[in-house]
N, C-alpha and C positions, 0 to 999 in steps of 0.2 A: 689301689687306694682302699677299696672295700675290704680286701684281705687284711691290710694293716689295721683298719678300724675294727674288724672282727676280733683280731688277736689283742688289740688294745682293750676291748671290752672283756675278753677272757681274763686278762691280767687284772683289770679293775674288779672283776667279780670273784676272783679266787678267794678272798677272805669270806665272802658271803657263802661260797661253796663249803668251806671248812665249817662255818657256823651251822649251816643247814644239816651237815652230817650228824651232829649230835642230837639236834631236835628231831629230825626225821627217824633217827635210830629208835627213839622213844616211841614214835608213832607206829613204826613197824612192829615193835615188840608188843605194844598195846593191842594193835589190830589182831595179831595172832592170839593174844590172850583172850580176846573177845570172840574167838571162834572163826575168824576169817583165815583163808589159806594164804600162803606166801604170795601166790600169783595175784590173788584179789587185793592184798595189801599193797603190792607194788603197782598194780593197775590203777588204784585210787590216786597214788602220787603222780603217776604218768599223766592222767587225764585232768587232774585238778590243780596241783601245784599251789596249794594255799594252806598254810599251816593251821591257823585258827579254824578255818572252815572244815578242814579234814578232821581235826580233833572233835569239833562240835558235831560233825556228821557221824563220827564213830560213836559218840555218846547217844545220839538218837537211834542209831542202828542197834546198839547194845540194849537200849530200853525197849526195843520192839516197836519203834515209832512208825507211822505211816509214811508213804512216799511223799505225800503233800507236805507233811511236817518237815521232812528232810529238805524238800525244795525251798520252803519258806525260810528255814534256818539258814541255808546257804545264801539265799537272796539277801537276807538282812545282814549277815556277817560280811559278805563279799561285795556289798553295794559300794563300798569305798573305792573299789577298783575302777568303777565307771567314772568317778570324779578324777581319779589319778590318771586314767587314760586320756581324759579330756585335756588335762594339763600337759601331758606328754605330747599330744598331737599338735599342740601349739609350738612346741620346740622342734618338731621334726620338719616343719616347712611344708608349703603347699605342693611342692614337687613330688612328695612321697605318695605313692599310690595307696588306694584303700586296702588292697590285698596285703601290702607290706605292713600297713598299720595294724591289721588284724593279726598278722604273724607276730609282730612285736608285742601286741597286747597280751598274747598268751603267756609271755614271760614276765608280765607286769606284777611282781610281788612288791611288798613294802620296801625291801632292801634294794632290789634292782631299780625300782622307781627312784629311790634316793640317789643312786649312782647316776641315773640318767639326768635328773634335775640339777644335780650339783656339778655336772661335768662342765669344765671351763671350755668355752668355744661352742661350735655347732654340734648338736646331737644328731647322730646318724643312726639309721636302722641297723647298719652293720655293727656298730658299737653296742647298741642296746641288745641286739640279738646275741652277740658274743657274751656279754655279761649275763644275760638270761640263760644261755645254754650251759655255761659252767655252773651257774647256781642250780639249774634243774638237775644236772648230773649229780651234784652233791645231795640234793633232796631225795632223788630217786634211789641213788646208791645207798644212802643212809637208811632209807626205808627197807631196802632189800636186806641189808646187813642186820638191821633190827629184827626183821621178820624171821630170818634164818636163825639168829641167835635165840629169839623168843621161842621158836619151835623146838629147839634143843634143850631148853631149860626145863626144870621140873615145873609142874602146874602151880605149885604154891608160890614159886618165884615169879612166874608169869603173871599170876593174879596180883601179886604185890606190886608189880610194875605199873599197874593201873594208876597208882598215885603219881606217876610222872606227869600226867595231864594237869593235876592240880598244882603240883610244884612249878610247872612251867608257867601257868597263868599267874601264880603268886609272884614269881620272879619278874614277870613282865609288868604287871599292874601296880604292885605296891610301890616301887620306886617312883613311878609316874604319879601316883596318887599323892605321895608325900610332897612332890614338887609342885603340883597344880591342884588348887582347891576344887575347880569344877570336876576334875577327874575323881577326886576323893568323894565328892557328893554323889556323882554318878555311880561309883562303886557301892556306896552305902545303900542307895536307892535300889540298885539291882539286887543287892543282898537281901534287903527287906522284902522285896517283891518275891524273890525266890523262896524265902521262908514262908511267906503267905501261901504260895502255891504248893508248898510241901505239907503244911500242917492244918490249914483251915479247911473245914468241911466244904464240899462242893468244888472249891478251888483245887483240892488235892486229887480230884478225879480227872483234871485236865492232863493230857498226855505230856510227857517230858519234852518232846520236840516243840509242841505248841507253847508250852510254858516258857521255854527258852526265847522263842520269838517275841512273845508278849513282854517279858521282862526286859529284853534288849531294847525294843522299840519304846516302851513306856519310860524307861530310865533315860534314854537319849532324848526323848521329846521333852521331858520335864527339865532336864539340864539345859536344853536349848532355850526354854522359856526363862529359866532362872539366871542363866549366864549367856545372854545374847552377845554375839560378836559384832562389834561396830564396823561399819563400812570401811573406815580408814585403817582398820586393823587386819583386814583380809588380804 
C-alpha cells in the first residue's frame, strides 16, 4: 500500500518536476554567474528547495549582505511554509508520527502543497513524499544542469543571464496583480518602498538584504490593514 501510494505521488508530481527543471536551470546559471561553484549551487538547492527564497538569498549574497540579513530574508519569504505545513498536518491524520511529518515538511513547496491539499481522498505521507521526491529531483537536477551550462558559457552571457531572476518574478507577479486588486496594491507599495531605499539619503545606506526584509514586511502589513480577510472568507 505504501509503495503504491509513493508511486502515485511520483506520477502526480511529474508535471511539477518538469516545471522545476526550467526555473532551477536559471537559478544554477545565475549562481555560477555570481561566483558560486557548481557544487555550492547544487548544495543550496539540495538543502533549501525553495525557489523564491533561493533567488532572494542569491541576491543578498551577491550584494555582500551579512548572515543575519540572509537569515531574516529567508525567514520572511519562507514563513508561508509554516502555515502550509499546519494545513497539511490536519490532512495527514493523528496516526502520523512527528518524524514522518517533519520528513514530509521538507518537501513542502507551493506546488507540492497544492498536490497534497487537492488530492481526492485521504492524504498519506507516502503519497506526499513521492510527489515531493520527484519534484526535488527536478529542482536539483535543473540546478546542476544550469550551473554546468553557466560555467561553460562566456562571462558576458553568464552575466546577462542575471536578468532571468527579474523575468521570473515579472512572469509570476504581474498576472496575479492584474487579477487581484490587493496583490496589485501590494506590488506598488513594495516598488515604492524599494525606490525609497534606493534613492533617498540615509535609506540608501541600508544594506540590500535588510531593505528586502523591510519592504516585504511593510508592504504585506499595509495590505493586511487595507484589505482584511473576513472570517467567513477564510
